[in-house]
mmCIF file of the C-alpha atoms, coordinates in Angstrom:
data_MODEL
# 
_entry.id   MODEL 
# 
loop_
_atom_site.group_PDB 
_atom_site.id 
_atom_site.type_symbol 
_atom_site.label_atom_id 
_atom_site.label_alt_id 
_atom_site.label_comp_id 
_atom_site.label_asym_id 
_atom_site.label_entity_id 
_atom_site.label_seq_id 
_atom_site.pdbx_PDB_ins_code 
_atom_site.Cartn_x 
_atom_site.Cartn_y 
_atom_site.Cartn_z 
_atom_site.occupancy 
_atom_site.B_iso_or_equiv 
_atom_site.pdbx_formal_charge 
_atom_site.auth_seq_id 
_atom_site.auth_comp_id 
_atom_site.auth_asym_id 
_atom_site.auth_atom_id 
_atom_site.pdbx_PDB_model_num 
ATOM 1  C CA . MET A 1 1  ? -0.199  0.101  0.076   1.00 0.00 ? 1  MET A CA 1 
ATOM 2  C CA . GLN A 1 2  ? 1.226   3.373  -0.981  1.00 0.00 ? 2  GLN A CA 1 
ATOM 3  C CA . PHE A 1 3  ? 0.777   6.533  1.338   1.00 0.00 ? 3  PHE A CA 1 
ATOM 4  C CA . PHE A 1 4  ? 0.809   9.431  -1.183  1.00 0.00 ? 4  PHE A CA 1 
ATOM 5  C CA . GLU A 1 5  ? 1.187   12.816 0.418   1.00 0.00 ? 5  GLU A CA 1 
ATOM 6  C CA . ILE A 1 6  ? -0.160  16.173 -1.681  1.00 0.00 ? 6  ILE A CA 1 
ATOM 7  C CA . HIS A 1 7  ? 4.008   16.885 -2.608  1.00 0.00 ? 7  HIS A CA 1 
ATOM 8  C CA . HIS A 1 8  ? 3.479   13.233 -4.799  1.00 0.00 ? 8  HIS A CA 1 
ATOM 9  C CA . PHE A 1 9  ? 0.703   15.010 -7.122  1.00 0.00 ? 9  PHE A CA 1 
ATOM 10 C CA . ALA A 1 10 ? 1.723   18.546 -7.156  1.00 0.00 ? 10 ALA A CA 1 
ATOM 11 C CA . GLY A 1 11 ? 3.785   18.609 -9.949  1.00 0.00 ? 11 GLY A CA 1 
ATOM 12 C CA . HIS A 1 12 ? 1.624   16.500 -12.140 1.00 0.00 ? 12 HIS A CA 1 
ATOM 13 C CA . VAL A 1 13 ? -1.484  18.954 -12.759 1.00 0.00 ? 13 VAL A CA 1 
ATOM 14 C CA . ASN A 1 14 ? -2.736  18.525 -16.391 1.00 0.00 ? 14 ASN A CA 1 
ATOM 15 C CA . GLU A 1 15 ? -1.202  15.133 -17.113 1.00 0.00 ? 15 GLU A CA 1 
ATOM 16 C CA . THR A 1 16 ? -2.803  12.168 -17.872 1.00 0.00 ? 16 THR A CA 1 
ATOM 17 C CA . PHE A 1 17 ? -3.649  9.168  -15.983 1.00 0.00 ? 17 PHE A CA 1 
ATOM 18 C CA . GLU A 1 18 ? -5.112  5.710  -17.290 1.00 0.00 ? 18 GLU A CA 1 
ATOM 19 C CA . ALA A 1 19 ? -7.811  4.248  -15.052 1.00 0.00 ? 19 ALA A CA 1 
ATOM 20 C CA . ASP A 1 20 ? -8.727  0.766  -15.282 1.00 0.00 ? 20 ASP A CA 1 
ATOM 21 C CA . VAL A 1 21 ? -12.622 0.856  -16.344 1.00 0.00 ? 21 VAL A CA 1 
ATOM 22 C CA . ASP A 1 22 ? -15.506 -1.779 -17.296 1.00 0.00 ? 22 ASP A CA 1 
ATOM 23 C CA . THR A 1 23 ? -16.286 -0.316 -20.391 1.00 0.00 ? 23 THR A CA 1 
ATOM 24 C CA . GLY A 1 24 ? -15.062 -2.984 -22.764 1.00 0.00 ? 24 GLY A CA 1 
ATOM 25 C CA . ASP A 1 25 ? -12.114 -0.659 -23.432 1.00 0.00 ? 25 ASP A CA 1 
ATOM 26 C CA . GLY A 1 26 ? -10.226 -1.139 -20.675 1.00 0.00 ? 26 GLY A CA 1 
ATOM 27 C CA . ASN A 1 27 ? -8.477  2.067  -20.009 1.00 0.00 ? 27 ASN A CA 1 
ATOM 28 C CA . ALA A 1 28 ? -9.815  5.696  -19.408 1.00 0.00 ? 28 ALA A CA 1 
ATOM 29 C CA . PRO A 1 29 ? -7.720  8.994  -19.575 1.00 0.00 ? 29 PRO A CA 1 
ATOM 30 C CA . PHE A 1 30 ? -8.174  10.828 -16.385 1.00 0.00 ? 30 PHE A CA 1 
ATOM 31 C CA . VAL A 1 31 ? -6.357  14.419 -16.660 1.00 0.00 ? 31 VAL A CA 1 
ATOM 32 C CA . LEU A 1 32 ? -5.450  16.070 -12.946 1.00 0.00 ? 32 LEU A CA 1 
ATOM 33 C CA . MET A 1 33 ? -7.001  19.369 -12.817 1.00 0.00 ? 33 MET A CA 1 
ATOM 34 C CA . GLN A 1 34 ? -6.287  20.570 -9.245  1.00 0.00 ? 34 GLN A CA 1 
ATOM 35 C CA . VAL A 1 35 ? -4.532  19.283 -6.370  1.00 0.00 ? 35 VAL A CA 1 
ATOM 36 C CA . GLN A 1 36 ? -5.783  21.127 -3.088  1.00 0.00 ? 36 GLN A CA 1 
ATOM 37 C CA . PRO A 1 37 ? -4.553  20.691 0.718   1.00 0.00 ? 37 PRO A CA 1 
ATOM 38 C CA . LEU A 1 38 ? -7.899  20.584 3.022   1.00 0.00 ? 38 LEU A CA 1 
ATOM 39 C CA . ALA A 1 39 ? -7.745  21.772 6.343   1.00 0.00 ? 39 ALA A CA 1 
ATOM 40 C CA . SER A 1 40 ? -6.677  18.330 8.663   1.00 0.00 ? 40 SER A CA 1 
ATOM 41 C CA . ALA A 1 41 ? -7.035  17.375 12.303  1.00 0.00 ? 41 ALA A CA 1 
ATOM 42 C CA . SER A 1 42 ? -4.332  14.853 11.810  1.00 0.00 ? 42 SER A CA 1 
ATOM 43 C CA . SER A 1 43 ? -0.425  15.292 12.718  1.00 0.00 ? 43 SER A CA 1 
ATOM 44 C CA . PHE A 1 44 ? 0.239   12.698 10.536  1.00 0.00 ? 44 PHE A CA 1 
ATOM 45 C CA . ARG A 1 45 ? -0.011  14.107 6.783   1.00 0.00 ? 45 ARG A CA 1 
ATOM 46 C CA . GLN A 1 46 ? -1.590  16.692 5.631   1.00 0.00 ? 46 GLN A CA 1 
ATOM 47 C CA . ALA A 1 47 ? -5.244  15.984 4.211   1.00 0.00 ? 47 ALA A CA 1 
ATOM 48 C CA . PHE A 1 48 ? -5.318  17.133 0.465   1.00 0.00 ? 48 PHE A CA 1 
ATOM 49 C CA . SER A 1 49 ? -8.179  16.821 -2.631  1.00 0.00 ? 49 SER A CA 1 
ATOM 50 C CA . LEU A 1 50 ? -7.601  15.816 -6.528  1.00 0.00 ? 50 LEU A CA 1 
ATOM 51 C CA . LEU A 1 51 ? -9.860  16.638 -9.356  1.00 0.00 ? 51 LEU A CA 1 
ATOM 52 C CA . PHE A 1 52 ? -9.932  14.635 -12.441 1.00 0.00 ? 52 PHE A CA 1 
ATOM 53 C CA . HIS A 1 53 ? -11.234 15.445 -15.692 1.00 0.00 ? 53 HIS A CA 1 
ATOM 54 C CA . ASN A 1 54 ? -12.531 12.439 -17.843 1.00 0.00 ? 54 ASN A CA 1 
ATOM 55 C CA . THR A 1 55 ? -14.262 13.255 -21.504 1.00 0.00 ? 55 THR A CA 1 
ATOM 56 C CA . ALA A 1 56 ? -16.194 10.185 -21.510 1.00 0.00 ? 56 ALA A CA 1 
ATOM 57 C CA . ALA A 1 57 ? -19.785 10.475 -22.627 1.00 0.00 ? 57 ALA A CA 1 
ATOM 58 C CA . ILE A 1 58 ? -20.691 7.918  -19.709 1.00 0.00 ? 58 ILE A CA 1 
ATOM 59 C CA . LEU A 1 59 ? -20.325 8.484  -16.009 1.00 0.00 ? 59 LEU A CA 1 
ATOM 60 C CA . PHE A 1 60 ? -18.330 6.293  -14.421 1.00 0.00 ? 60 PHE A CA 1 
ATOM 61 C CA . ALA A 1 61 ? -19.229 4.999  -10.678 1.00 0.00 ? 61 ALA A CA 1 
ATOM 62 C CA . GLN A 1 62 ? -17.876 5.700  -7.618  1.00 0.00 ? 62 GLN A CA 1 
ATOM 63 C CA . ARG A 1 63 ? -15.381 3.296  -6.697  1.00 0.00 ? 63 ARG A CA 1 
ATOM 64 C CA . THR A 1 64 ? -11.935 2.371  -6.597  1.00 0.00 ? 64 THR A CA 1 
ATOM 65 C CA . TYR A 1 65 ? -10.146 2.289  -9.731  1.00 0.00 ? 65 TYR A CA 1 
ATOM 66 C CA . THR A 1 66 ? -6.516  1.011  -10.739 1.00 0.00 ? 66 THR A CA 1 
ATOM 67 C CA . MET A 1 67 ? -4.501  4.058  -11.799 1.00 0.00 ? 67 MET A CA 1 
ATOM 68 C CA . ARG A 1 68 ? -1.235  4.029  -13.823 1.00 0.00 ? 68 ARG A CA 1 
ATOM 69 C CA . HIS A 1 69 ? 1.016   7.154  -14.173 1.00 0.00 ? 69 HIS A CA 1 
ATOM 70 C CA . PRO A 1 70 ? 4.553   7.022  -15.768 1.00 0.00 ? 70 PRO A CA 1 
ATOM 71 C CA . GLN A 1 71 ? 6.139   8.952  -12.540 1.00 0.00 ? 71 GLN A CA 1 
ATOM 72 C CA . LEU A 1 72 ? 3.789   7.621  -9.845  1.00 0.00 ? 72 LEU A CA 1 
ATOM 73 C CA . GLY A 1 73 ? 3.408   3.871  -10.825 1.00 0.00 ? 73 GLY A CA 1 
ATOM 74 C CA . GLU A 1 74 ? 0.261   1.782  -10.474 1.00 0.00 ? 74 GLU A CA 1 
ATOM 75 C CA . PHE A 1 75 ? -1.769  2.661  -7.495  1.00 0.00 ? 75 PHE A CA 1 
ATOM 76 C CA . GLY A 1 76 ? -5.367  2.283  -6.151  1.00 0.00 ? 76 GLY A CA 1 
ATOM 77 C CA . ILE A 1 77 ? -7.502  5.165  -5.847  1.00 0.00 ? 77 ILE A CA 1 
ATOM 78 C CA . PHE A 1 78 ? -10.896 6.081  -4.764  1.00 0.00 ? 78 PHE A CA 1 
ATOM 79 C CA . LEU A 1 79 ? -12.688 8.455  -7.243  1.00 0.00 ? 79 LEU A CA 1 
ATOM 80 C CA . VAL A 1 80 ? -16.553 10.100 -6.767  1.00 0.00 ? 80 VAL A CA 1 
ATOM 81 C CA . PRO A 1 81 ? -18.137 11.833 -9.512  1.00 0.00 ? 81 PRO A CA 1 
ATOM 82 C CA . VAL A 1 82 ? -18.782 15.428 -8.439  1.00 0.00 ? 82 VAL A CA 1 
ATOM 83 C CA . ALA A 1 83 ? -19.340 17.619 -11.105 1.00 0.00 ? 83 ALA A CA 1 
ATOM 84 C CA . ARG A 1 84 ? -20.502 17.296 -15.068 1.00 0.00 ? 84 ARG A CA 1 
ATOM 85 C CA . ASP A 1 85 ? -19.411 19.731 -17.535 1.00 0.00 ? 85 ASP A CA 1 
ATOM 86 C CA . ARG A 1 86 ? -19.529 20.419 -21.293 1.00 0.00 ? 86 ARG A CA 1 
ATOM 87 C CA . ASP A 1 87 ? -16.579 18.232 -22.002 1.00 0.00 ? 87 ASP A CA 1 
ATOM 88 C CA . GLY A 1 88 ? -17.638 15.472 -19.396 1.00 0.00 ? 88 GLY A CA 1 
ATOM 89 C CA . PHE A 1 89 ? -16.960 14.563 -15.739 1.00 0.00 ? 89 PHE A CA 1 
ATOM 90 C CA . VAL A 1 90 ? -14.974 15.604 -12.915 1.00 0.00 ? 90 VAL A CA 1 
ATOM 91 C CA . TYR A 1 91 ? -13.948 12.993 -10.735 1.00 0.00 ? 91 TYR A CA 1 
ATOM 92 C CA . GLN A 1 92 ? -12.876 13.532 -6.861  1.00 0.00 ? 92 GLN A CA 1 
ATOM 93 C CA . ALA A 1 93 ? -10.132 11.684 -4.048  1.00 0.00 ? 93 ALA A CA 1 
ATOM 94 C CA . VAL A 1 94 ? -9.838  12.959 -0.946  1.00 0.00 ? 94 VAL A CA 1 
ATOM 95 C CA . PHE A 1 95 ? -6.732  11.630 0.989   1.00 0.00 ? 95 PHE A CA 1 
ATOM 96 C CA . ASN A 1 96 ? -6.759  12.373 4.819   1.00 0.00 ? 96 ASN A CA 1 
# 
């Protein structure tokens, strides 16, 4: 299990992450739109939020996806759909 911190993602805004999805196509591109620190009561690590954008016409369910990135490798991430725009859907991951 990997323990990510905000600095792991901060330098990867506007980069594409590939996620395994169950659509028959195998992978879907998710572009990291935002890395945002959150208020945290824990002294273990800084809580943070990631926002990803996907341009698929379908909404992917809230669940854990296997995601890949050239520098960060392969990892599981729980994504929640939080918004829709004219180009697709926005998904959030929260680390606390």
